[in-house]
ZAFI-120575 format. One record per residue (C-alpha): residue in one letter; x, y, z. Coordinates in nm, 4 decimals. Each point is the difference from the previous one (the first is absolute). Layout:
REM ZAFI-120575
<r r="A" xx="X" yy="Y" zz="Z"/>
...
//
This chain:
REM ZAFI-120575
<r r="X" xx="7.8311" yy="10.7396" zz="9.4932"/>
<r r="X" xx="-0.2480" yy="0.2207" zz="-0.1917"/>
<r r="X" xx="0.0778" yy="0.2392" zz="-0.2956"/>
<r r="X" xx="-0.0441" yy="0.3379" zz="0.2129"/>
<r r="X" xx="0.2324" yy="-0.1263" zz="0.2347"/>
<r r="X" xx="0.2801" yy="-0.0874" zz="-0.2646"/>
<r r="X" xx="-0.0500" yy="0.3120" zz="-0.1720"/>
<r r="X" xx="0.1186" yy="0.1991" zz="0.3233"/>
<r r="X" xx="0.3039" yy="-0.1769" zz="0.0206"/>
<r r="X" xx="0.2888" yy="0.2040" zz="-0.1488"/>
<r r="X" xx="0.1885" yy="-0.3211" zz="-0.0646"/>
<r r="X" xx="-0.2475" yy="-0.0861" zz="-0.2939"/>
<r r="X" xx="0.0538" yy="0.3079" zz="-0.1355"/>
<r r="X" xx="0.3783" yy="0.0651" zz="-0.0350"/>
<r r="X" xx="0.2058" yy="-0.0892" zz="-0.3179"/>
<r r="X" xx="0.1495" yy="-0.3206" zz="-0.0609"/>
<r r="X" xx="0.3565" yy="0.1632" zz="-0.0623"/>
<r r="X" xx="-0.0632" yy="0.1994" zz="0.3540"/>
<r r="X" xx="-0.0897" yy="-0.3517" zz="0.1635"/>
<r r="X" xx="0.3021" yy="-0.1688" zz="-0.1549"/>
<r r="X" xx="0.2781" yy="0.2752" zz="0.1159"/>
<r r="X" xx="-0.1704" yy="-0.0320" zz="0.3521"/>
<r r="X" xx="0.0910" yy="-0.3233" zz="-0.0160"/>
<r r="X" xx="0.3585" yy="0.0059" zz="-0.1256"/>
<r r="X" xx="0.0482" yy="0.2965" zz="0.2685"/>
<r r="X" xx="-0.0765" yy="-0.2127" zz="0.3056"/>
<r r="X" xx="0.1680" yy="-0.3035" zz="-0.1647"/>
<r r="X" xx="0.3228" yy="0.1930" zz="-0.0122"/>
<r r="X" xx="-0.0327" yy="0.1541" zz="0.3390"/>
<r r="X" xx="-0.0661" yy="-0.3805" zz="0.1209"/>
<r r="X" xx="0.3356" yy="-0.0977" zz="-0.1850"/>
<r r="X" xx="0.1782" yy="0.2800" zz="0.1372"/>
<r r="X" xx="-0.1286" yy="-0.0901" zz="0.3643"/>
<r r="X" xx="0.0381" yy="-0.4066" zz="-0.0581"/>
<r r="X" xx="0.3753" yy="0.0390" zz="-0.1336"/>
<r r="X" xx="0.1712" yy="0.2826" zz="0.2349"/>
<r r="X" xx="0.2841" yy="-0.2480" zz="0.1172"/>
<r r="X" xx="0.3611" yy="0.1367" zz="-0.1188"/>
<r r="X" xx="0.2821" yy="0.2049" zz="0.1224"/>
<r r="X" xx="-0.1291" yy="0.3048" zz="-0.1964"/>
<r r="X" xx="-0.3518" yy="0.1432" zz="-0.0251"/>
<r r="X" xx="0.0575" yy="0.1529" zz="-0.3310"/>
<r r="X" xx="0.1184" yy="-0.2711" zz="-0.1650"/>
<r r="X" xx="-0.2745" yy="-0.2016" zz="0.1367"/>
<r r="X" xx="-0.2617" yy="0.2160" zz="-0.1227"/>
<r r="X" xx="0.1893" yy="0.0429" zz="-0.3421"/>
<r r="X" xx="-0.0112" yy="-0.3632" zz="-0.0110"/>
<r r="X" xx="-0.3760" yy="-0.0703" zz="0.0894"/>
<r r="X" xx="-0.1410" yy="0.2651" zz="-0.2227"/>
<r r="X" xx="0.2277" yy="-0.1412" zz="-0.3359"/>
<r r="X" xx="-0.1935" yy="-0.3446" zz="0.0764"/>
<r r="X" xx="-0.3207" yy="0.1710" zz="0.0674"/>
<r r="X" xx="0.0390" yy="0.1631" zz="-0.3424"/>
<r r="X" xx="0.0686" yy="-0.3205" zz="-0.1520"/>
<r r="X" xx="-0.2971" yy="-0.1716" zz="0.1613"/>
<r r="X" xx="-0.2303" yy="0.2892" zz="-0.1131"/>
<r r="X" xx="0.1578" yy="-0.0341" zz="-0.4002"/>
<r r="X" xx="-0.0528" yy="-0.3942" zz="0.0374"/>
<r r="X" xx="-0.3621" yy="0.0888" zz="0.0951"/>
<r r="X" xx="-0.0587" yy="0.2445" zz="-0.2380"/>
<r r="X" xx="0.1132" yy="-0.1920" zz="-0.3203"/>
<r r="X" xx="-0.1711" yy="-0.3110" zz="0.1109"/>
<r r="X" xx="-0.3082" yy="0.2011" zz="0.0242"/>
<r r="X" xx="0.0322" yy="0.1537" zz="-0.3539"/>
<r r="X" xx="0.0900" yy="-0.3832" zz="-0.1485"/>
<r r="X" xx="-0.3360" yy="-0.1154" zz="0.1723"/>
<r r="X" xx="-0.2155" yy="0.3011" zz="-0.1567"/>
<r r="X" xx="0.1952" yy="-0.1165" zz="-0.3229"/>
<r r="X" xx="-0.0730" yy="-0.3679" zz="0.0451"/>
<r r="X" xx="-0.3598" yy="-0.0118" zz="0.1349"/>
<r r="X" xx="-0.1298" yy="0.3168" zz="-0.1582"/>
<r r="X" xx="0.1746" yy="0.1161" zz="-0.3043"/>
<r r="X" xx="0.0644" yy="-0.3643" zz="-0.0984"/>
<r r="X" xx="0.3531" yy="0.0619" zz="-0.0993"/>
<r r="X" xx="0.1597" yy="-0.2935" zz="0.1277"/>
<r r="X" xx="0.3360" yy="0.0305" zz="-0.1688"/>
<r r="X" xx="0.0505" yy="0.3384" zz="0.0721"/>
<r r="X" xx="-0.0769" yy="-0.0716" zz="0.3656"/>
<r r="X" xx="0.2341" yy="-0.2740" zz="0.0037"/>
<r r="X" xx="0.3033" yy="0.1833" zz="-0.1449"/>
<r r="X" xx="-0.0224" yy="0.3017" zz="0.2471"/>
<r r="X" xx="-0.0662" yy="-0.2338" zz="0.2736"/>
<r r="X" xx="0.3364" yy="-0.2029" zz="-0.0967"/>
<r r="X" xx="0.1747" yy="0.3007" zz="-0.0631"/>
<r r="X" xx="-0.0656" yy="0.1380" zz="0.3652"/>
<r r="X" xx="0.1036" yy="-0.3260" zz="0.1272"/>
<r r="X" xx="0.3099" yy="-0.0181" zz="-0.1782"/>
<r r="X" xx="0.1026" yy="0.3740" zz="0.0537"/>
<r r="X" xx="-0.0709" yy="-0.0250" zz="0.3539"/>
<r r="X" xx="0.1737" yy="-0.3211" zz="0.0454"/>
<r r="X" xx="0.3183" yy="0.1253" zz="-0.1500"/>
<r r="X" xx="0.0019" yy="0.3165" zz="0.1925"/>
<r r="X" xx="-0.0351" yy="-0.1609" zz="0.2888"/>
<r r="X" xx="0.2600" yy="-0.2840" zz="-0.0352"/>
<r r="X" xx="0.2472" yy="0.2800" zz="-0.0751"/>
<r r="X" xx="-0.0892" yy="0.2301" zz="0.2534"/>
<r r="X" xx="0.0357" yy="-0.2967" zz="0.2739"/>
<r r="X" xx="0.2839" yy="-0.2139" zz="-0.1036"/>
<r r="X" xx="0.2181" yy="0.2039" zz="-0.2716"/>
<r r="X" xx="0.0543" yy="0.3142" zz="0.1922"/>
<r r="X" xx="0.0378" yy="0.1175" zz="0.3539"/>
<r r="X" xx="-0.2559" yy="0.2220" zz="0.0996"/>
<r r="X" xx="-0.2616" yy="0.0944" zz="0.2853"/>
<r r="X" xx="-0.2674" yy="-0.2382" zz="-0.1807"/>
<r r="X" xx="0.1996" yy="-0.2815" zz="-0.0159"/>
<r r="X" xx="0.1544" yy="0.0187" zz="0.3441"/>
<r r="X" xx="-0.3491" yy="0.0307" zz="0.1616"/>
<r r="X" xx="-0.1946" yy="-0.2585" zz="-0.1782"/>
<r r="X" xx="0.2553" yy="-0.2894" zz="-0.1208"/>
<r r="X" xx="0.1707" yy="-0.2054" zz="0.2395"/>
<r r="X" xx="0.3750" yy="0.0290" zz="-0.1173"/>
<r r="X" xx="0.0883" yy="-0.3286" zz="0.1511"/>
<r r="X" xx="-0.2174" yy="-0.1670" zz="-0.2483"/>
<r r="X" xx="0.1796" yy="-0.0614" zz="-0.3465"/>
<r r="X" xx="-0.1807" yy="0.2026" zz="-0.2874"/>
<r r="X" xx="-0.1055" yy="-0.2062" zz="-0.2678"/>
<r r="X" xx="-0.3089" yy="0.0428" zz="-0.2603"/>
<r r="X" xx="-0.1924" yy="-0.2792" zz="0.1143"/>
<r r="X" xx="-0.0356" yy="0.0546" zz="0.3916"/>
<r r="X" xx="-0.0397" yy="0.3722" zz="-0.1084"/>
<r r="X" xx="-0.2947" yy="-0.0960" zz="-0.2613"/>
<r r="X" xx="-0.1739" yy="-0.1909" zz="0.3019"/>
<r r="X" xx="-0.0287" yy="0.2725" zz="0.2056"/>
<r r="X" xx="-0.0864" yy="0.2418" zz="-0.2362"/>
<r r="X" xx="-0.3063" yy="-0.1961" zz="-0.1426"/>
<r r="X" xx="-0.1420" yy="-0.0245" zz="0.3248"/>
<r r="X" xx="0.0588" yy="0.3589" zz="0.0618"/>
<r r="X" xx="-0.1565" yy="0.0984" zz="-0.3343"/>
<r r="X" xx="-0.2696" yy="-0.2375" zz="0.0064"/>
<r r="X" xx="-0.1032" yy="0.1518" zz="0.3441"/>
<r r="X" xx="-0.0792" yy="0.3503" zz="-0.1629"/>
<r r="X" xx="-0.1575" yy="-0.1871" zz="-0.3024"/>
<r r="X" xx="-0.2424" yy="-0.1175" zz="0.2284"/>
<r r="X" xx="-0.0704" yy="0.3539" zz="0.1263"/>
<r r="X" xx="-0.0644" yy="0.1130" zz="-0.3413"/>
<r r="X" xx="-0.2774" yy="-0.2588" zz="-0.0206"/>
<r r="X" xx="-0.1374" yy="0.0891" zz="0.3259"/>
<r r="X" xx="-0.0202" yy="0.3513" zz="-0.0833"/>
<r r="X" xx="-0.1461" yy="-0.0548" zz="-0.3240"/>
<r r="X" xx="-0.2747" yy="-0.2000" zz="0.1862"/>
<r r="X" xx="-0.0751" yy="0.2741" zz="0.2302"/>
<r r="X" xx="-0.0026" yy="0.2544" zz="-0.3157"/>
<r r="X" xx="-0.2971" yy="-0.2418" zz="-0.1640"/>
<r r="X" xx="-0.1734" yy="-0.0072" zz="0.3579"/>
<r r="X" xx="-0.0027" yy="0.3658" zz="0.0490"/>
<r r="X" xx="-0.1154" yy="0.0812" zz="-0.3525"/>
<r r="X" xx="-0.2671" yy="-0.2667" zz="0.0731"/>
<r r="X" xx="-0.1103" yy="0.1671" zz="0.3284"/>
<r r="X" xx="0.0346" yy="0.3683" zz="-0.1837"/>
<r r="X" xx="-0.1962" yy="-0.0835" zz="-0.2641"/>
<r r="X" xx="-0.2973" yy="-0.1422" zz="0.2378"/>
<r r="X" xx="0.0282" yy="0.2440" zz="0.2408"/>
<r r="X" xx="-0.0527" yy="0.2877" zz="-0.2530"/>
<r r="X" xx="-0.2814" yy="-0.1297" zz="-0.1830"/>
<r r="X" xx="-0.2226" yy="0.2259" zz="0.1993"/>
<r r="X" xx="0.1646" yy="0.3003" zz="-0.1286"/>
<r r="X" xx="-0.0397" yy="-0.0708" zz="-0.3556"/>
<r r="X" xx="-0.4134" yy="0.0331" zz="0.0116"/>
<r r="X" xx="-0.0963" yy="0.3042" zz="-0.1613"/>
<r r="X" xx="-0.2587" yy="0.2860" zz="0.1067"/>
<r r="X" xx="-0.2740" yy="0.0270" zz="-0.2523"/>
<r r="X" xx="-0.1969" yy="0.3149" zz="-0.0389"/>
<r r="X" xx="-0.3607" yy="-0.0464" zz="-0.1617"/>
<r r="X" xx="-0.1999" yy="0.2712" zz="-0.2225"/>
<r r="X" xx="-0.0882" yy="0.2160" zz="0.2239"/>
<r r="X" xx="0.3657" yy="0.0528" zz="0.1649"/>
<r r="X" xx="-0.1004" yy="-0.2054" zz="0.3189"/>
<r r="X" xx="0.2385" yy="-0.2086" zz="0.1348"/>
<r r="X" xx="-0.1306" yy="-0.3938" zz="0.0142"/>
<r r="X" xx="0.2938" yy="-0.1668" zz="0.0727"/>
<r r="X" xx="0.2777" yy="0.1916" zz="0.2300"/>
<r r="X" xx="0.2675" yy="-0.2470" zz="-0.0092"/>
<r r="X" xx="0.3615" yy="0.0696" zz="0.1002"/>
<r r="X" xx="0.1762" yy="0.1264" zz="-0.3364"/>
<r r="X" xx="0.3758" yy="0.0036" zz="0.1726"/>
<r r="X" xx="0.2807" yy="0.0076" zz="-0.2839"/>
<r r="X" xx="0.0631" yy="-0.3776" zz="-0.0354"/>
<r r="X" xx="0.3313" yy="-0.1304" zz="0.0427"/>
<r r="X" xx="0.2554" yy="-0.1432" zz="-0.2062"/>
<r r="X" xx="0.0233" yy="-0.3650" zz="0.1009"/>
<r r="X" xx="0.2990" yy="-0.2386" zz="-0.1168"/>
<r r="X" xx="-0.0469" yy="-0.3677" zz="-0.1573"/>
<r r="X" xx="0.3058" yy="-0.1586" zz="-0.0325"/>
<r r="X" xx="-0.0669" yy="-0.3254" zz="-0.1379"/>
<r r="X" xx="-0.3375" yy="0.1217" zz="-0.1919"/>
<r r="X" xx="0.0460" yy="-0.0835" zz="-0.3649"/>
<r r="X" xx="-0.2912" yy="0.2359" zz="-0.1291"/>
<r r="X" xx="0.1387" yy="0.3203" zz="0.1448"/>
<r r="X" xx="0.2145" yy="0.0752" zz="-0.3302"/>
<r r="X" xx="-0.1904" yy="-0.0080" zz="-0.3405"/>
<r r="X" xx="0.2680" yy="0.0406" zz="-0.2830"/>
<r r="X" xx="-0.0996" yy="0.0931" zz="-0.3227"/>
<r r="X" xx="0.1674" yy="0.1327" zz="-0.3117"/>
<r r="X" xx="-0.0639" yy="0.3348" zz="-0.2240"/>
<r r="X" xx="0.1709" yy="0.0394" zz="-0.3141"/>
<r r="X" xx="0.3442" yy="-0.1140" zz="0.0783"/>
<r r="X" xx="0.0041" yy="0.0587" zz="0.3702"/>
<r r="X" xx="-0.1127" yy="-0.2135" zz="0.3057"/>
<r r="X" xx="-0.1412" yy="0.1259" zz="0.3025"/>
<r r="X" xx="-0.0825" yy="-0.1511" zz="0.3580"/>
<r r="X" xx="-0.3046" yy="0.1662" zz="0.1616"/>
<r r="X" xx="-0.0375" yy="-0.0670" zz="0.3448"/>
<r r="X" xx="-0.3749" yy="-0.0216" zz="0.0269"/>
<r r="X" xx="0.0103" yy="0.0417" zz="0.3606"/>
<r r="X" xx="0.0830" yy="0.3638" zz="-0.0418"/>
<r r="X" xx="-0.2038" yy="0.0705" zz="-0.2830"/>
<r r="X" xx="-0.2837" yy="0.2472" zz="0.0686"/>
<r r="X" xx="-0.1865" yy="0.0238" zz="-0.3252"/>
<r r="X" xx="0.0734" yy="0.0033" zz="-0.3660"/>
<r r="X" xx="-0.1450" yy="0.2357" zz="-0.2783"/>
<r r="X" xx="0.0009" yy="-0.0300" zz="-0.3761"/>
<r r="X" xx="-0.0151" yy="0.3133" zz="-0.2278"/>
<r r="X" xx="0.0847" yy="-0.0161" zz="-0.3892"/>
<r r="X" xx="0.1147" yy="-0.3938" zz="-0.0001"/>
<r r="X" xx="0.2473" yy="0.1125" zz="0.3029"/>
<r r="X" xx="-0.0551" yy="-0.1781" zz="0.3627"/>
<r r="X" xx="0.1215" yy="0.2068" zz="0.2784"/>
<r r="X" xx="0.0882" yy="-0.2108" zz="0.3032"/>
<r r="X" xx="-0.0579" yy="0.2018" zz="0.3306"/>
<r r="X" xx="0.1778" yy="-0.1254" zz="0.2671"/>
<r r="X" xx="0.0970" yy="0.0492" zz="0.3938"/>
<r r="X" xx="0.3577" yy="0.1413" zz="-0.0710"/>
<r r="X" xx="0.1706" yy="0.1325" zz="-0.2888"/>
<r r="X" xx="-0.0705" yy="0.1462" zz="-0.3186"/>
<r r="X" xx="-0.3223" yy="-0.1372" zz="-0.2138"/>
<r r="X" xx="0.0778" yy="-0.2829" zz="-0.2449"/>
<r r="X" xx="-0.0834" yy="0.0858" zz="-0.3319"/>
<r r="X" xx="-0.0575" yy="-0.3364" zz="-0.2489"/>
<r r="X" xx="-0.1599" yy="0.0048" zz="-0.3183"/>
<r r="X" xx="-0.2130" yy="-0.3321" zz="0.0674"/>
<r r="X" xx="-0.4142" yy="-0.0009" zz="-0.0228"/>
<r r="X" xx="-0.1625" yy="0.0226" zz="0.3409"/>
<r r="X" xx="-0.1554" yy="-0.3135" zz="-0.0980"/>
<r r="X" xx="0.3014" yy="-0.2177" zz="0.0447"/>
<r r="X" xx="0.0889" yy="0.1150" zz="0.3578"/>
<r r="X" xx="-0.3856" yy="-0.1195" zz="0.0562"/>
<r r="X" xx="0.0867" yy="-0.3378" zz="-0.0783"/>
<r r="X" xx="0.3429" yy="-0.0136" zz="0.1511"/>
<r r="X" xx="-0.0697" yy="0.1719" zz="0.3352"/>
<r r="X" xx="-0.1395" yy="-0.2196" zz="0.2927"/>
<r r="X" xx="-0.3770" yy="0.0446" zz="-0.0078"/>
<r r="X" xx="-0.0468" yy="0.0243" zz="0.3717"/>
<r r="X" xx="0.1953" yy="0.3414" zz="0.0480"/>
<r r="X" xx="-0.0629" yy="0.1793" zz="-0.3270"/>
<r r="X" xx="-0.3344" yy="0.1439" zz="-0.1193"/>
<r r="X" xx="-0.0880" yy="0.1346" zz="-0.3056"/>
<r r="X" xx="-0.2034" yy="0.2955" zz="0.0789"/>
<r r="X" xx="-0.0071" yy="0.2151" zz="-0.3121"/>
<r r="X" xx="0.1141" yy="-0.1215" zz="-0.3751"/>
<r r="X" xx="0.3104" yy="0.2047" zz="0.0567"/>
<r r="X" xx="0.0640" yy="-0.0751" zz="0.3489"/>
<r r="X" xx="0.0810" yy="-0.2841" zz="0.2124"/>
<r r="X" xx="0.0663" yy="0.0212" zz="0.3867"/>
<r r="X" xx="0.1618" yy="-0.2087" zz="0.2926"/>
<r r="X" xx="-0.2937" yy="-0.0488" zz="0.2290"/>
<r r="X" xx="0.2358" yy="0.0057" zz="0.3056"/>
<r r="X" xx="0.1146" yy="0.3699" zz="-0.0752"/>
<r r="X" xx="-0.3550" yy="0.1454" zz="-0.0108"/>
<r r="X" xx="-0.0781" yy="0.2660" zz="0.2336"/>
<r r="X" xx="-0.3570" yy="0.1176" zz="-0.0867"/>
<r r="X" xx="-0.2728" yy="0.0198" zz="-0.2805"/>
<r r="X" xx="-0.2175" yy="0.3264" zz="-0.0194"/>
<r r="X" xx="-0.1708" yy="0.1789" zz="-0.2558"/>
<r r="X" xx="0.0818" yy="-0.2448" zz="-0.2818"/>
<r r="X" xx="0.3581" yy="-0.0007" zz="0.0911"/>
<r r="X" xx="0.2244" yy="-0.2121" zz="0.1806"/>
<r r="X" xx="0.3407" yy="0.1306" zz="0.1851"/>
<r r="X" xx="0.2856" yy="-0.2360" zz="0.0330"/>
<r r="X" xx="0.2608" yy="0.0272" zz="0.3023"/>
<r r="X" xx="0.3432" yy="0.1416" zz="-0.0858"/>
<r r="X" xx="-0.2173" yy="0.2093" zz="-0.2861"/>
<r r="X" xx="-0.2715" yy="0.1358" zz="0.2339"/>
<r r="X" xx="-0.0044" yy="0.3392" zz="-0.2208"/>
<r r="X" xx="-0.0952" yy="-0.1731" zz="-0.3615"/>
<r r="X" xx="-0.3464" yy="-0.1065" zz="-0.0004"/>
<r r="X" xx="-0.0429" yy="-0.2877" zz="-0.2059"/>
<r r="X" xx="-0.3632" yy="0.0180" zz="-0.1964"/>
<r r="X" xx="-0.2079" yy="-0.3498" zz="0.0290"/>
<r r="X" xx="-0.1435" yy="-0.1444" zz="-0.3030"/>
<r r="X" xx="-0.3193" yy="-0.1565" zz="-0.0687"/>
<r r="X" xx="0.0057" yy="-0.2408" zz="0.2986"/>
<r r="X" xx="-0.2241" yy="-0.2668" zz="-0.1880"/>
<r r="X" xx="0.2689" yy="-0.0431" zz="-0.2250"/>
<r r="X" xx="0.2619" yy="-0.0832" zz="0.2799"/>
<r r="X" xx="-0.2098" yy="-0.2455" zz="0.2415"/>
<r r="X" xx="0.3261" yy="-0.0985" zz="0.1800"/>
<r r="X" xx="0.0255" yy="0.3698" zz="0.1630"/>
<r r="X" xx="-0.3470" yy="0.0022" zz="0.0639"/>
<r r="X" xx="-0.0526" yy="-0.3291" zz="0.1803"/>
<r r="X" xx="0.3542" yy="0.0444" zz="0.2002"/>
<r r="X" xx="-0.1789" yy="0.3641" zz="0.1000"/>
<r r="X" xx="-0.3393" yy="-0.1513" zz="0.1122"/>
<r r="X" xx="0.1860" yy="-0.2580" zz="0.2054"/>
<r r="X" xx="0.1813" yy="0.2233" zz="0.1752"/>
<r r="X" xx="-0.2857" yy="0.2232" zz="0.0608"/>
<r r="X" xx="-0.2376" yy="-0.2996" zz="0.1212"/>
<r r="X" xx="0.3101" yy="-0.0784" zz="0.2465"/>
<r r="X" xx="0.0063" yy="0.3316" zz="0.1012"/>
<r r="X" xx="-0.3323" yy="0.0365" zz="0.0898"/>
<r r="X" xx="-0.0083" yy="-0.3111" zz="0.2005"/>
<r r="X" xx="0.2771" yy="0.1189" zz="0.2036"/>
<r r="X" xx="-0.1569" yy="0.3196" zz="0.0930"/>
<r r="X" xx="-0.3240" yy="-0.2017" zz="0.0712"/>
<r r="X" xx="0.1971" yy="-0.2297" zz="0.2241"/>
<r r="X" xx="0.1305" yy="0.3299" zz="0.1975"/>
<r r="X" xx="-0.3230" yy="0.1146" zz="0.0364"/>
<r r="X" xx="-0.0080" yy="0.3104" zz="-0.2744"/>
<r r="X" xx="-0.3295" yy="-0.1057" zz="-0.1334"/>
<r r="X" xx="-0.1241" yy="0.3160" zz="-0.2117"/>
<r r="X" xx="-0.3800" yy="-0.1113" zz="0.0457"/>
<r r="X" xx="-0.0003" yy="0.0029" zz="0.3916"/>
//
């Protein structure tokens, strides 16, 4: 399956939360259809919906605990939240099933069987672990989807460069790049301290950084620009070298959000109306080498498509 074909599949462009909501809706409908037996249709639908919401809560909390455990390395917090969720649901479920007479206990638990914590917990553990497994599956699917999106959209991030005579020499797509999700990527968030304040910067939604009077302003995809009293040189040391290039003594850009270069300025996605002046390119060989490499790749593609200007 090639990249162009994948780009045309709308499924890969849907936000993760939209896909997950769709999954939950389908699952709730399946529960209603599979458990429609009973004297009262209304009661049956109510019980099925309630059980479905409990299932969703287990999946959501379990996914959050997985994120805390693997991505953010908050092991104790993940353990406490997971344990609290399990204990709370177990106590509530036992009360509804065995300590009160209601529609839920009537439809779910066989009253001929004596209620005991040991018997209840055996069944509840199977129920709970089933949806913890679902959480693991959804987490892995999210990772796969993020990987596919990242590779599918690589072609969208190559920019169109304009030469001195304002003649296009590399007409590559310049579409606004999507925001990708990286669930188990430990390098997505960069934490730093300015004064007494601790910041957590999402580097995958950072477009460019600019320093003025010792104040570095961080321009992001969403939200108000963040201003911190930290030298730009420090950010140059901390930020990933394959994603952020310095193009001027007072400016660093995220190369993945670069839209185009023209007349000594670059323009960034999400800040298309703001020209950013380039410095002496000999002083910033990383950006120069990246641009020459992409121009060479672009010329090869044009030649392979029969677009040889010398013919």
